[in-house]
C-alpha positions as CSV (number, residue, x, y, z in Angstrom):
1,M,107.4,115.5,109.5
2,A,105.9,112.2,110.5
3,M,105.2,110.7,113.9
4,V,105.6,106.9,114.2
5,T,104.3,105.2,117.3
6,F,105.3,101.5,117.9
7,T,104.3,99.1,120.6
8,Q,104.6,95.4,121.3
9,A,102.7,92.9,123.5
10,H,103.2,93.0,127.2
11,T,105.1,90.1,128.7
12,S,105.8,90.3,132.5
13,G,104.2,93.7,133.1
14,E,107.3,94.6,135.2
15,I,109.1,97.8,134.1
16,G,112.6,96.4,133.8
17,P,111.9,93.5,131.5
18,E,109.3,95.4,129.5
19,W,111.7,98.3,128.9
20,D,114.5,95.9,128.0
21,A,112.3,94.1,125.5
22,L,111.3,97.4,123.9
23,L,114.8,98.6,123.7
24,A,115.9,95.4,122.1
25,T,113.3,95.9,119.4
26,I,114.2,99.6,118.9
27,Y,117.9,98.7,118.5
28,R,117.1,95.9,116.1
29,F,114.8,98.2,114.1
30,S,117.3,101.1,113.8
31,D,120.7,99.4,114.0
32,S,120.2,96.3,112.0
33,G,121.7,96.0,108.5
34,G,120.5,98.5,106.0
35,F,118.9,101.1,108.2
36,D,121.0,103.9,106.7
37,G,119.8,102.8,103.2
38,F,116.3,102.4,104.4
39,K,116.3,106.0,105.7
40,K,118.0,107.3,102.6
41,R,115.5,105.7,100.2
42,R,112.7,107.3,102.1
43,G,114.3,110.8,102.2
44,I,114.6,110.8,106.0
45,S,117.0,113.6,107.1
46,G,116.8,112.9,110.8
47,Y,114.8,111.4,113.6
48,S,114.3,111.4,117.3
49,V,113.3,108.4,119.5
50,T,111.3,108.9,122.6
51,V,110.4,106.0,125.0
52,E,107.2,106.7,126.9
53,H,105.9,104.6,129.8
54,T,102.3,104.1,131.0
55,Y,101.1,101.9,133.9
56,S,97.7,100.2,134.4
57,D,96.2,97.3,136.2
58,R,98.0,95.1,133.5
59,G,101.4,96.4,134.5
60,W,103.9,98.6,132.7
61,H,103.6,99.3,129.0
62,P,106.5,101.2,127.4
63,H,106.1,102.3,123.8
64,V,108.2,104.4,121.4
65,H,107.7,107.5,119.3
66,F,109.8,108.2,116.3
67,L,109.6,111.8,115.0
68,L,110.9,111.8,111.4
69,T,112.1,114.8,109.4
70,F,112.5,114.6,105.6
71,H,114.8,116.2,103.0
72,E,111.7,117.0,100.9
73,K,107.9,117.0,101.2
74,V,106.6,113.4,101.1
75,P,104.1,113.0,98.2
76,A,100.7,111.9,99.3
77,E,101.0,108.7,97.2
78,A,104.2,107.7,99.1
79,V,102.7,107.9,102.6
80,S,101.0,104.5,102.6
81,R,104.2,102.9,101.3
82,L,106.2,104.7,104.0
83,R,103.7,103.4,106.7
84,A,103.9,99.8,105.3
85,D,107.7,99.8,105.2
86,F,108.0,101.1,108.7
87,V,105.5,98.8,110.2
88,A,106.9,95.8,108.4
89,R,110.4,96.6,109.7
90,W,109.1,97.0,113.3
91,I,107.2,93.7,113.2
92,K,110.3,91.9,111.8
93,A,112.5,93.5,114.5
94,A,110.1,92.5,117.3
95,A,109.9,89.0,116.0
96,H,113.7,88.8,115.8
97,T,114.0,89.8,119.5
98,G,111.3,87.4,120.7
99,S,108.5,90.0,121.0
100,D,105.1,90.1,119.4
101,A,103.8,93.2,117.7
102,S,100.5,93.5,115.9
103,P,100.5,95.6,112.7
104,L,97.2,97.0,113.8
105,R,98.7,98.6,116.9
106,Q,101.4,100.6,115.1
107,T,100.8,104.1,113.7
108,V,102.6,106.3,111.1
109,R,101.1,109.7,110.6
110,M,102.2,112.6,108.5
111,I,102.0,115.8,110.6
112,P,100.5,118.9,108.9
113,R,102.7,122.1,109.2
114,G,100.2,123.7,111.7
115,E,100.5,120.7,114.2
116,R,104.3,120.2,114.1
117,N,105.1,122.2,117.2
118,K,102.4,120.5,119.2
119,T,103.6,117.1,118.0
120,A,107.2,117.9,118.8
121,H,106.1,118.9,122.3
122,Y,104.1,115.7,122.7
123,V,106.9,113.4,121.8
124,T,109.5,115.3,123.8
125,K,107.5,115.7,127.0
126,Q,109.1,114.1,130.0
127,T,106.6,111.4,131.2
128,L,107.7,112.0,134.7
129,L,105.9,115.3,134.6
130,K,102.7,114.1,132.8
131,V,100.1,113.1,135.4
132,N,97.7,110.7,133.6
133,D,96.5,109.3,130.4
134,E,93.0,109.3,129.0
135,K,92.9,105.5,128.5
136,G,92.8,104.4,132.2
137,S,96.5,104.2,132.6
138,T,98.9,106.6,134.2
139,T,102.5,107.8,133.8
140,P,105.4,107.8,136.3
141,G,104.2,111.4,137.2
142,G,100.8,110.1,137.9
143,L,102.2,107.3,140.1
144,L,104.3,109.9,142.0
145,R,101.1,112.0,142.6
146,L,99.2,108.9,143.9
147,A,102.2,108.0,146.1
148,Y,102.2,111.5,147.6
149,E,98.5,111.0,148.3
150,G,99.3,107.8,150.3
151,D,99.0,105.0,147.7
152,E,101.7,102.5,148.7
153,D,101.3,100.4,145.6
154,A,101.8,103.5,143.4
155,L,105.0,104.3,145.5
156,K,106.3,100.8,144.9
157,E,105.7,101.1,141.1
158,F,107.2,104.6,140.9
159,L,110.3,103.4,142.8
160,A,110.6,100.4,140.4
161,Y,110.4,102.9,137.5
162,A,113.0,105.1,139.0
163,E,115.4,102.2,139.5
164,A,114.8,100.9,136.0
165,A,115.4,104.4,134.5
166,K,118.9,104.8,136.0
167,G,121.3,105.4,133.2
168,R,118.7,105.2,130.4
169,A,117.9,108.0,128.0
170,L,114.2,108.7,127.3
171,I,114.9,110.8,124.3
172,R,117.6,110.5,121.6
173,G,118.1,112.4,118.4
174,Y,119.8,111.4,115.2
175,G,120.6,113.4,112.0
176,G,119.2,116.8,111.2
177,A,116.3,118.3,113.1
178,K,115.4,120.3,110.0
179,S,116.2,120.3,106.3
180,T,115.4,122.4,103.3
181,T,113.8,121.8,100.0
182,N,115.6,122.9,96.8
183,E,113.8,126.2,97.1
184,G,115.4,126.7,100.5
185,S,112.1,126.6,102.6
186,P,112.3,124.4,105.7
187,V,110.7,120.9,105.7
188,Y,110.4,119.9,109.4
């Protein structure tokens, strides 16, 4: 299993345009020509896509997590190539959609077997329920708590999030959630 986290530069700081820009890059990354072959050549059996939103004094910042499953264990020597391929594809997709994405801000990390449940929980959590972030930003759940405590600016931003979220999925899954090796043991 691997967790990929992609981001791109803020533009307006407003939730609707930021979300739209990220979705355009996600669609370009995963729907543009050759993505099926891209996955097949890297042994990817399935993946989930989770869009997460944080809010700070600089505005909204949506980012995306891809949780990848593989047909077989990825050899250690192939991990750096996997990272380079994914990041290059993301940077190209962002540029194609008019966004800027720094290679230094993207992460691809193989998940050890003992951390897989924790990682799956992390990428599938509903950001509405998470209250805050350790980096000085907050989530929609944090804004809701602040609004409950009387913060009118937080209420305004939470309502903007709720309006922008109408009809949008935060989590999507594609392909198999698990696969097996030739020996029949699961590779998650």
